[in-house]
Backbone as XML, in Angstrom:
<?xml version="1.0"?>
<chain id="A" units="angstrom">
  <residue number="1" name="MET">
    <atom name="N" x="21.931" y="4.852" z="-16.124"/>
    <atom name="CA" x="22.753" y="4.075" z="-15.216"/>
    <atom name="C" x="22.184" y="4.106" z="-13.795"/>
  </residue>
  <residue number="2" name="LEU">
    <atom name="N" x="21.785" y="5.310" z="-13.363"/>
    <atom name="CA" x="21.214" y="5.401" z="-12.014"/>
    <atom name="C" x="19.874" y="4.682" z="-11.928"/>
  </residue>
  <residue number="3" name="TRP">
    <atom name="N" x="19.110" y="4.688" z="-13.003"/>
    <atom name="CA" x="17.814" y="4.011" z="-13.004"/>
    <atom name="C" x="17.977" y="2.539" z="-12.625"/>
  </residue>
  <residue number="4" name="HIS">
    <atom name="N" x="19.085" y="1.947" z="-13.028"/>
    <atom name="CA" x="19.344" y="0.536" z="-12.740"/>
    <atom name="C" x="20.277" y="0.337" z="-11.545"/>
  </residue>
  <residue number="5" name="GLY">
    <atom name="N" x="20.545" y="1.401" z="-10.802"/>
    <atom name="CA" x="21.325" y="1.278" z="-9.572"/>
    <atom name="C" x="22.824" y="1.202" z="-9.747"/>
  </residue>
  <residue number="6" name="ASP">
    <atom name="N" x="23.317" y="1.514" z="-10.936"/>
    <atom name="CA" x="24.755" y="1.434" z="-11.183"/>
    <atom name="C" x="25.409" y="2.775" z="-10.848"/>
  </residue>
  <residue number="7" name="VAL">
    <atom name="N" x="25.567" y="3.032" z="-9.548"/>
    <atom name="CA" x="26.073" y="4.309" z="-9.063"/>
    <atom name="C" x="27.529" y="4.526" z="-9.478"/>
  </residue>
  <residue number="8" name="GLU">
    <atom name="N" x="28.324" y="3.486" z="-9.440"/>
    <atom name="CA" x="29.748" y="3.621" z="-9.791"/>
    <atom name="C" x="29.927" y="3.945" z="-11.269"/>
  </residue>
  <residue number="9" name="ALA">
    <atom name="N" x="29.094" y="3.376" z="-12.122"/>
    <atom name="CA" x="29.195" y="3.677" z="-13.559"/>
    <atom name="C" x="28.871" y="5.140" z="-13.827"/>
  </residue>
  <residue number="10" name="THR">
    <atom name="N" x="27.972" y="5.722" z="-13.054"/>
    <atom name="CA" x="27.674" y="7.155" z="-13.239"/>
    <atom name="C" x="28.894" y="7.999" z="-12.888"/>
  </residue>
  <residue number="11" name="ARG">
    <atom name="N" x="29.615" y="7.596" z="-11.862"/>
    <atom name="CA" x="30.832" y="8.322" z="-11.484"/>
    <atom name="C" x="31.833" y="8.295" z="-12.636"/>
  </residue>
  <residue number="12" name="THR">
    <atom name="N" x="32.032" y="7.127" z="-13.206"/>
    <atom name="CA" x="32.971" y="6.975" z="-14.314"/>
    <atom name="C" x="32.536" y="7.817" z="-15.513"/>
  </residue>
  <residue number="13" name="ALA">
    <atom name="N" x="31.248" y="7.779" z="-15.830"/>
    <atom name="CA" x="30.731" y="8.542" z="-16.971"/>
    <atom name="C" x="30.869" y="10.045" z="-16.740"/>
  </residue>
  <residue number="14" name="LEU">
    <atom name="N" x="30.602" y="10.507" z="-15.519"/>
    <atom name="CA" x="30.742" y="11.932" z="-15.218"/>
    <atom name="C" x="32.200" y="12.374" z="-15.270"/>
  </residue>
  <residue number="15" name="LEU">
    <atom name="N" x="33.091" y="11.552" z="-14.756"/>
    <atom name="CA" x="34.515" y="11.877" z="-14.812"/>
    <atom name="C" x="35.004" y="12.014" z="-16.255"/>
  </residue>
  <residue number="16" name="ALA">
    <atom name="N" x="34.459" y="11.196" z="-17.135"/>
    <atom name="CA" x="34.854" y="11.248" z="-18.549"/>
    <atom name="C" x="34.426" y="12.557" z="-19.208"/>
  </residue>
  <residue number="17" name="LEU">
    <atom name="N" x="33.448" y="13.240" z="-18.638"/>
    <atom name="CA" x="32.971" y="14.507" z="-19.203"/>
    <atom name="C" x="33.811" y="15.711" z="-18.766"/>
  </residue>
  <residue number="18" name="ARG">
    <atom name="N" x="34.660" y="15.524" z="-17.768"/>
    <atom name="CA" x="35.488" y="16.636" z="-17.288"/>
    <atom name="C" x="36.444" y="17.092" z="-18.390"/>
  </residue>
  <residue number="19" name="PRO">
    <atom name="N" x="36.612" y="18.400" z="-18.546"/>
    <atom name="CA" x="37.578" y="18.909" z="-19.528"/>
    <atom name="C" x="38.993" y="18.465" z="-19.169"/>
  </residue>
  <residue number="20" name="GLN">
    <atom name="N" x="39.770" y="18.143" z="-20.164"/>
    <atom name="CA" x="41.137" y="17.668" z="-19.961"/>
    <atom name="C" x="42.121" y="18.815" z="-20.180"/>
  </residue>
  <residue number="21" name="GLY">
    <atom name="N" x="43.264" y="18.701" z="-19.583"/>
    <atom name="CA" x="44.322" y="19.692" z="-19.785"/>
    <atom name="C" x="44.493" y="20.582" z="-18.569"/>
  </residue>
  <residue number="22" name="ALA">
    <atom name="N" x="45.710" y="21.097" z="-18.433"/>
    <atom name="CA" x="46.065" y="21.896" z="-17.259"/>
    <atom name="C" x="45.310" y="23.221" z="-17.224"/>
  </residue>
  <residue number="23" name="THR">
    <atom name="N" x="44.974" y="23.766" z="-18.392"/>
    <atom name="CA" x="44.312" y="25.073" z="-18.425"/>
    <atom name="C" x="42.783" y="24.958" z="-18.470"/>
  </residue>
  <residue number="24" name="ALA">
    <atom name="N" x="42.282" y="23.743" z="-18.523"/>
    <atom name="CA" x="40.828" y="23.550" z="-18.619"/>
    <atom name="C" x="40.148" y="23.958" z="-17.314"/>
  </residue>
  <residue number="25" name="GLU">
    <atom name="N" x="39.096" y="24.749" z="-17.446"/>
    <atom name="CA" x="38.342" y="25.173" z="-16.271"/>
    <atom name="C" x="37.224" y="24.163" z="-16.004"/>
  </residue>
  <residue number="26" name="PRO">
    <atom name="N" x="36.941" y="23.899" z="-14.734"/>
    <atom name="CA" x="35.863" y="22.965" z="-14.427"/>
    <atom name="C" x="34.506" y="23.533" z="-14.842"/>
  </residue>
  <residue number="27" name="ILE">
    <atom name="N" x="33.608" y="22.655" z="-15.177"/>
    <atom name="CA" x="32.243" y="23.039" z="-15.533"/>
    <atom name="C" x="31.417" y="22.951" z="-14.253"/>
  </residue>
  <residue number="28" name="ALA">
    <atom name="N" x="30.899" y="24.074" z="-13.818"/>
    <atom name="CA" x="30.219" y="24.153" z="-12.518"/>
    <atom name="C" x="29.067" y="23.155" z="-12.402"/>
  </residue>
  <residue number="29" name="CYS">
    <atom name="N" x="28.243" y="23.051" z="-13.415"/>
    <atom name="CA" x="27.096" y="22.142" z="-13.368"/>
    <atom name="C" x="27.554" y="20.689" z="-13.244"/>
  </residue>
  <residue number="30" name="LEU">
    <atom name="N" x="28.598" y="20.333" z="-13.959"/>
    <atom name="CA" x="29.135" y="18.979" z="-13.892"/>
    <atom name="C" x="29.684" y="18.689" z="-12.501"/>
  </residue>
  <residue number="31" name="GLU">
    <atom name="N" x="30.424" y="19.629" z="-11.949"/>
    <atom name="CA" x="30.985" y="19.438" z="-10.610"/>
    <atom name="C" x="29.881" y="19.348" z="-9.560"/>
  </residue>
  <residue number="32" name="ASP">
    <atom name="N" x="28.835" y="20.153" z="-9.710"/>
    <atom name="CA" x="27.693" y="20.084" z="-8.793"/>
    <atom name="C" x="27.005" y="18.728" z="-8.872"/>
  </residue>
  <residue number="33" name="THR">
    <atom name="N" x="26.858" y="18.218" z="-10.086"/>
    <atom name="CA" x="26.229" y="16.910" z="-10.284"/>
    <atom name="C" x="27.067" y="15.808" z="-9.648"/>
  </residue>
  <residue number="34" name="MET">
    <atom name="N" x="28.372" y="15.877" z="-9.810"/>
    <atom name="CA" x="29.250" y="14.869" z="-9.217"/>
    <atom name="C" x="29.196" y="14.934" z="-7.690"/>
  </residue>
  <residue number="35" name="ALA">
    <atom name="N" x="29.165" y="16.146" z="-7.145"/>
    <atom name="CA" x="29.086" y="16.301" z="-5.687"/>
    <atom name="C" x="27.750" y="15.769" z="-5.166"/>
  </residue>
  <residue number="36" name="TYR">
    <atom name="N" x="26.669" y="16.062" z="-5.883"/>
    <atom name="CA" x="25.352" y="15.564" z="-5.486"/>
    <atom name="C" x="25.331" y="14.038" z="-5.477"/>
  </residue>
  <residue number="37" name="ARG">
    <atom name="N" x="25.842" y="13.444" z="-6.533"/>
    <atom name="CA" x="25.867" y="11.986" z="-6.635"/>
    <atom name="C" x="26.651" y="11.383" z="-5.480"/>
  </residue>
  <residue number="38" name="GLN">
    <atom name="N" x="27.771" y="11.996" z="-5.150"/>
    <atom name="CA" x="28.595" y="11.487" z="-4.049"/>
    <atom name="C" x="27.879" y="11.642" z="-2.706"/>
  </residue>
  <residue number="39" name="ASN">
    <atom name="N" x="27.272" y="12.801" z="-2.481"/>
    <atom name="CA" x="26.594" y="13.057" z="-1.208"/>
    <atom name="C" x="25.332" y="12.217" z="-1.022"/>
  </residue>
  <residue number="40" name="GLN">
    <atom name="N" x="24.690" y="11.853" z="-2.121"/>
    <atom name="CA" x="23.448" y="11.082" z="-2.056"/>
    <atom name="C" x="23.662" y="9.588" z="-2.320"/>
  </residue>
  <residue number="41" name="ARG">
    <atom name="N" x="24.912" y="9.179" z="-2.397"/>
    <atom name="CA" x="25.250" y="7.791" z="-2.743"/>
    <atom name="C" x="24.466" y="6.764" z="-1.920"/>
  </residue>
  <residue number="42" name="ALA">
    <atom name="N" x="24.323" y="7.008" z="-0.617"/>
    <atom name="CA" x="23.626" y="6.047" z="0.249"/>
    <atom name="C" x="22.138" y="5.950" z="-0.088"/>
  </residue>
  <residue number="43" name="TRP">
    <atom name="N" x="21.585" y="6.977" z="-0.712"/>
    <atom name="CA" x="20.144" y="6.997" z="-1.002"/>
    <atom name="C" x="19.825" y="6.527" z="-2.406"/>
  </residue>
  <residue number="44" name="LEU">
    <atom name="N" x="20.822" y="6.510" z="-3.274"/>
    <atom name="CA" x="20.576" y="6.112" z="-4.656"/>
    <atom name="C" x="20.465" y="4.595" z="-4.734"/>
  </residue>
  <residue number="45" name="GLY">
    <atom name="N" x="19.492" y="4.139" z="-5.461"/>
    <atom name="CA" x="19.283" y="2.702" z="-5.543"/>
    <atom name="C" x="18.848" y="2.267" z="-6.920"/>
  </residue>
  <residue number="46" name="ASP">
    <atom name="N" x="18.280" y="1.110" z="-6.990"/>
    <atom name="CA" x="17.838" y="0.510" z="-8.237"/>
    <atom name="C" x="16.362" y="0.852" z="-8.452"/>
  </residue>
  <residue number="47" name="TYR">
    <atom name="N" x="16.125" y="1.992" z="-9.084"/>
    <atom name="CA" x="14.760" y="2.477" z="-9.281"/>
    <atom name="C" x="13.936" y="1.528" z="-10.144"/>
  </residue>
  <residue number="48" name="ALA">
    <atom name="N" x="14.555" y="0.913" z="-11.126"/>
    <atom name="CA" x="13.837" y="-0.021" z="-11.995"/>
    <atom name="C" x="13.303" y="-1.202" z="-11.174"/>
  </residue>
  <residue number="49" name="ALA">
    <atom name="N" x="14.120" y="-1.733" z="-10.267"/>
    <atom name="CA" x="13.684" y="-2.852" z="-9.419"/>
    <atom name="C" x="12.586" y="-2.413" z="-8.459"/>
  </residue>
  <residue number="50" name="TRP">
    <atom name="N" x="12.716" y="-1.207" z="-7.910"/>
    <atom name="CA" x="11.688" y="-0.708" z="-6.995"/>
    <atom name="C" x="10.355" y="-0.547" z="-7.716"/>
  </residue>
  <residue number="51" name="GLN">
    <atom name="N" x="10.418" y="-0.015" z="-8.940"/>
    <atom name="CA" x="9.194" y="0.167" z="-9.712"/>
    <atom name="C" x="8.576" y="-1.189" z="-10.062"/>
  </residue>
  <residue number="52" name="ALA">
    <atom name="N" x="9.406" y="-2.149" z="-10.442"/>
    <atom name="CA" x="8.913" y="-3.492" z="-10.763"/>
    <atom name="C" x="8.273" y="-4.157" z="-9.548"/>
  </residue>
  <residue number="53" name="ALA">
    <atom name="N" x="8.755" y="-3.808" z="-8.337"/>
    <atom name="CA" x="8.195" y="-4.373" z="-7.111"/>
    <atom name="C" x="6.910" y="-3.658" z="-6.692"/>
  </residue>
  <residue number="54" name="GLY">
    <atom name="N" x="6.511" y="-2.623" z="-7.454"/>
    <atom name="CA" x="5.263" y="-1.937" z="-7.170"/>
    <atom name="C" x="5.383" y="-0.677" z="-6.338"/>
  </residue>
  <residue number="55" name="TYR">
    <atom name="N" x="6.615" y="-0.266" z="-6.018"/>
    <atom name="CA" x="6.796" y="0.965" z="-5.248"/>
    <atom name="C" x="6.694" y="2.173" z="-6.173"/>
  </residue>
  <residue number="56" name="PRO">
    <atom name="N" x="6.137" y="3.288" z="-5.686"/>
    <atom name="CA" x="6.087" y="4.477" z="-6.532"/>
    <atom name="C" x="7.482" y="5.076" z="-6.696"/>
  </residue>
  <residue number="57" name="VAL">
    <atom name="N" x="7.817" y="5.414" z="-7.910"/>
    <atom name="CA" x="9.104" y="6.037" z="-8.197"/>
    <atom name="C" x="8.798" y="7.376" z="-8.861"/>
  </residue>
  <residue number="58" name="GLY">
    <atom name="N" x="9.186" y="8.443" z="-8.198"/>
    <atom name="CA" x="8.923" y="9.777" z="-8.717"/>
    <atom name="C" x="8.433" y="10.678" z="-7.609"/>
  </residue>
  <residue number="59" name="SER">
    <atom name="N" x="8.206" y="11.912" z="-7.958"/>
    <atom name="CA" x="7.844" y="12.902" z="-6.946"/>
    <atom name="C" x="6.351" y="13.148" z="-6.859"/>
  </residue>
  <residue number="60" name="GLY">
    <atom name="N" x="5.552" y="12.502" z="-7.676"/>
    <atom name="CA" x="4.117" y="12.754" z="-7.705"/>
    <atom name="C" x="3.427" y="12.540" z="-6.368"/>
  </residue>
  <residue number="61" name="VAL">
    <atom name="N" x="3.781" y="11.483" z="-5.658"/>
    <atom name="CA" x="3.165" y="11.185" z="-4.371"/>
    <atom name="C" x="3.504" y="12.284" z="-3.364"/>
  </residue>
  <residue number="62" name="ILE">
    <atom name="N" x="4.746" y="12.717" z="-3.360"/>
    <atom name="CA" x="5.181" y="13.763" z="-2.440"/>
    <atom name="C" x="4.523" y="15.088" z="-2.789"/>
  </residue>
  <residue number="63" name="GLU">
    <atom name="N" x="4.475" y="15.410" z="-4.062"/>
    <atom name="CA" x="3.851" y="16.666" z="-4.477"/>
    <atom name="C" x="2.379" y="16.703" z="-4.088"/>
  </residue>
  <residue number="64" name="ARG">
    <atom name="N" x="1.691" y="15.594" z="-4.201"/>
    <atom name="CA" x="0.280" y="15.534" z="-3.800"/>
    <atom name="C" x="0.147" y="15.704" z="-2.290"/>
  </residue>
  <residue number="65" name="ALA">
    <atom name="N" x="1.042" y="15.112" z="-1.532"/>
    <atom name="CA" x="1.006" y="15.254" z="-0.074"/>
    <atom name="C" x="1.232" y="16.705" z="0.334"/>
  </residue>
  <residue number="66" name="VAL">
    <atom name="N" x="2.154" y="17.376" z="-0.331"/>
    <atom name="CA" x="2.407" y="18.793" z="-0.035"/>
    <atom name="C" x="1.164" y="19.613" z="-0.340"/>
  </residue>
  <residue number="67" name="ALA">
    <atom name="N" x="0.516" y="19.326" z="-1.461"/>
    <atom name="CA" x="-0.696" y="20.060" z="-1.814"/>
    <atom name="C" x="-1.786" y="19.848" z="-0.771"/>
  </residue>
  <residue number="68" name="LEU">
    <atom name="N" x="-1.937" y="18.611" z="-0.319"/>
    <atom name="CA" x="-2.980" y="18.295" z="0.659"/>
    <atom name="C" x="-2.681" y="18.842" z="2.046"/>
  </residue>
  <residue number="69" name="VAL">
    <atom name="N" x="-1.476" y="18.608" z="2.519"/>
    <atom name="CA" x="-1.139" y="18.910" z="3.913"/>
    <atom name="C" x="-0.764" y="20.375" z="4.105"/>
  </residue>
  <residue number="70" name="ILE">
    <atom name="N" x="-0.007" y="20.920" z="3.186"/>
    <atom name="CA" x="0.547" y="22.255" z="3.407"/>
    <atom name="C" x="-0.202" y="23.325" z="2.625"/>
  </residue>
  <residue number="71" name="ASN">
    <atom name="N" x="-0.252" y="23.196" z="1.322"/>
    <atom name="CA" x="-0.758" y="24.286" z="0.495"/>
    <atom name="C" x="-2.206" y="24.666" z="0.799"/>
  </residue>
  <residue number="72" name="ARG">
    <atom name="N" x="-3.070" y="23.696" z="1.012"/>
    <atom name="CA" x="-4.480" y="24.023" z="1.263"/>
    <atom name="C" x="-4.654" y="24.858" z="2.520"/>
  </residue>
  <residue number="73" name="ARG">
    <atom name="N" x="-3.778" y="24.679" z="3.487"/>
    <atom name="CA" x="-3.905" y="25.413" z="4.741"/>
    <atom name="C" x="-3.068" y="26.686" z="4.740"/>
  </residue>
  <residue number="74" name="MET">
    <atom name="N" x="-1.890" y="26.623" z="4.193"/>
    <atom name="CA" x="-0.946" y="27.719" z="4.325"/>
    <atom name="C" x="-1.114" y="28.816" z="3.270"/>
  </residue>
  <residue number="75" name="GLN">
    <atom name="N" x="-1.723" y="28.498" z="2.159"/>
    <atom name="CA" x="-1.761" y="29.468" z="1.073"/>
    <atom name="C" x="-3.131" y="30.099" z="0.887"/>
  </residue>
  <residue number="76" name="ARG">
    <atom name="N" x="-3.882" y="30.199" z="1.947"/>
    <atom name="CA" x="-5.162" y="30.891" z="1.859"/>
    <atom name="C" x="-4.916" y="32.385" z="1.734"/>
  </residue>
  <residue number="77" name="GLN">
    <atom name="N" x="-5.853" y="33.073" z="1.133"/>
    <atom name="CA" x="-5.698" y="34.490" z="0.861"/>
    <atom name="C" x="-5.446" y="35.290" z="2.142"/>
  </residue>
  <residue number="78" name="GLY">
    <atom name="N" x="-4.432" y="36.127" z="2.102"/>
    <atom name="CA" x="-4.113" y="37.028" z="3.200"/>
    <atom name="C" x="-3.345" y="36.407" z="4.354"/>
  </residue>
  <residue number="79" name="MET">
    <atom name="N" x="-3.033" y="35.134" z="4.282"/>
    <atom name="CA" x="-2.339" y="34.485" z="5.392"/>
    <atom name="C" x="-0.837" y="34.722" z="5.314"/>
  </residue>
  <residue number="80" name="ARG">
    <atom name="N" x="-0.238" y="34.907" z="6.484"/>
    <atom name="CA" x="1.208" y="35.032" z="6.620"/>
    <atom name="C" x="1.636" y="34.065" z="7.713"/>
  </residue>
  <residue number="81" name="TRP">
    <atom name="N" x="2.767" y="33.410" z="7.519"/>
    <atom name="CA" x="3.222" y="32.400" z="8.470"/>
    <atom name="C" x="4.678" y="32.599" z="8.814"/>
  </residue>
  <residue number="82" name="ARG">
    <atom name="N" x="5.001" y="32.392" z="10.080"/>
    <atom name="CA" x="6.390" y="32.257" z="10.499"/>
    <atom name="C" x="6.728" y="30.775" z="10.371"/>
  </residue>
  <residue number="83" name="ARG">
    <atom name="N" x="7.944" y="30.481" z="9.999"/>
    <atom name="CA" x="8.332" y="29.091" z="9.745"/>
    <atom name="C" x="8.024" y="28.180" z="10.930"/>
  </residue>
  <residue number="84" name="VAL">
    <atom name="N" x="8.371" y="28.604" z="12.149"/>
    <atom name="CA" x="8.165" y="27.746" z="13.316"/>
    <atom name="C" x="6.676" y="27.437" z="13.510"/>
  </residue>
  <residue number="85" name="ASN">
    <atom name="N" x="5.832" y="28.426" z="13.331"/>
    <atom name="CA" x="4.388" y="28.200" z="13.477"/>
    <atom name="C" x="3.859" y="27.314" z="12.354"/>
  </residue>
  <residue number="86" name="ALA">
    <atom name="N" x="4.346" y="27.531" z="11.151"/>
    <atom name="CA" x="3.918" y="26.710" z="10.018"/>
    <atom name="C" x="4.321" y="25.257" z="10.237"/>
  </residue>
  <residue number="87" name="SER">
    <atom name="N" x="5.493" y="25.035" z="10.819"/>
    <atom name="CA" x="5.933" y="23.662" z="11.090"/>
    <atom name="C" x="5.000" y="22.969" z="12.074"/>
  </residue>
  <residue number="88" name="PHE">
    <atom name="N" x="4.558" y="23.698" z="13.089"/>
    <atom name="CA" x="3.628" y="23.117" z="14.067"/>
    <atom name="C" x="2.287" y="22.778" z="13.423"/>
  </residue>
  <residue number="89" name="VAL">
    <atom name="N" x="1.774" y="23.689" z="12.619"/>
    <atom name="CA" x="0.490" y="23.450" z="11.953"/>
    <atom name="C" x="0.609" y="22.262" z="10.997"/>
  </residue>
  <residue number="90" name="THR">
    <atom name="N" x="1.716" y="22.184" z="10.292"/>
    <atom name="CA" x="1.932" y="21.066" z="9.374"/>
    <atom name="C" x="1.967" y="19.746" z="10.137"/>
  </residue>
  <residue number="91" name="ALA">
    <atom name="N" x="2.654" y="19.715" z="11.273"/>
    <atom name="CA" x="2.714" y="18.497" z="12.084"/>
    <atom name="C" x="1.328" y="18.078" z="12.545"/>
  </residue>
  <residue number="92" name="LEU">
    <atom name="N" x="0.501" y="19.036" z="12.940"/>
    <atom name="CA" x="-0.867" y="18.717" z="13.357"/>
    <atom name="C" x="-1.698" y="18.171" z="12.202"/>
  </residue>
  <residue number="93" name="ARG">
    <atom name="N" x="-1.531" y="18.754" z="11.023"/>
    <atom name="CA" x="-2.293" y="18.275" z="9.854"/>
    <atom name="C" x="-1.850" y="16.869" z="9.450"/>
  </residue>
  <residue number="94" name="VAL">
    <atom name="N" x="-0.560" y="16.591" z="9.531"/>
    <atom name="CA" x="-0.074" y="15.241" z="9.224"/>
    <atom name="C" x="-0.680" y="14.247" z="10.204"/>
  </residue>
  <residue number="95" name="ARG">
    <atom name="N" x="-0.699" y="14.608" z="11.467"/>
    <atom name="CA" x="-1.291" y="13.725" z="12.475"/>
    <atom name="C" x="-2.774" y="13.487" z="12.197"/>
  </residue>
  <residue number="96" name="GLN">
    <atom name="N" x="-3.478" y="14.540" z="11.815"/>
    <atom name="CA" x="-4.894" y="14.429" z="11.500"/>
    <atom name="C" x="-5.115" y="13.493" z="10.307"/>
  </residue>
  <residue number="97" name="PHE">
    <atom name="N" x="-4.338" y="13.693" z="9.240"/>
    <atom name="CA" x="-4.505" y="12.851" z="8.059"/>
    <atom name="C" x="-4.119" y="11.406" z="8.343"/>
  </residue>
  <residue number="98" name="ASN">
    <atom name="N" x="-3.076" y="11.175" z="9.108"/>
    <atom name="CA" x="-2.653" y="9.819" z="9.429"/>
    <atom name="C" x="-3.659" y="9.079" z="10.297"/>
  </residue>
  <residue number="99" name="ALA">
    <atom name="N" x="-4.415" y="9.818" z="11.095"/>
    <atom name="CA" x="-5.424" y="9.187" z="11.952"/>
    <atom name="C" x="-6.589" y="8.657" z="11.120"/>
  </residue>
  <residue number="100" name="ASP">
    <atom name="N" x="-6.799" y="9.254" z="9.944"/>
    <atom name="CA" x="-7.864" y="8.773" z="9.060"/>
    <atom name="C" x="-7.427" y="7.475" z="8.475"/>
  </residue>
</chain>
């Protein structure tokens, strides 16, 4: 349903999975999924249409960028980083790669 951008249908389908009855306990994973869907509603779209239009759909592009920009520099043997310093170095590497 989400692949085709039908966000409301996912809500209905998830609600149907909730246990019924006054003594039924909520299922944590289901409730987390429903909360995620609600919080990300503005970002969820029609992935099938985006893919048909030629846009990349998936995390592969992002994972490759992380490997190139962050991991090659930050994960060298013996290196230790403070988050604030790592953020600055990452920003510089992004600028360097974008200039190419």
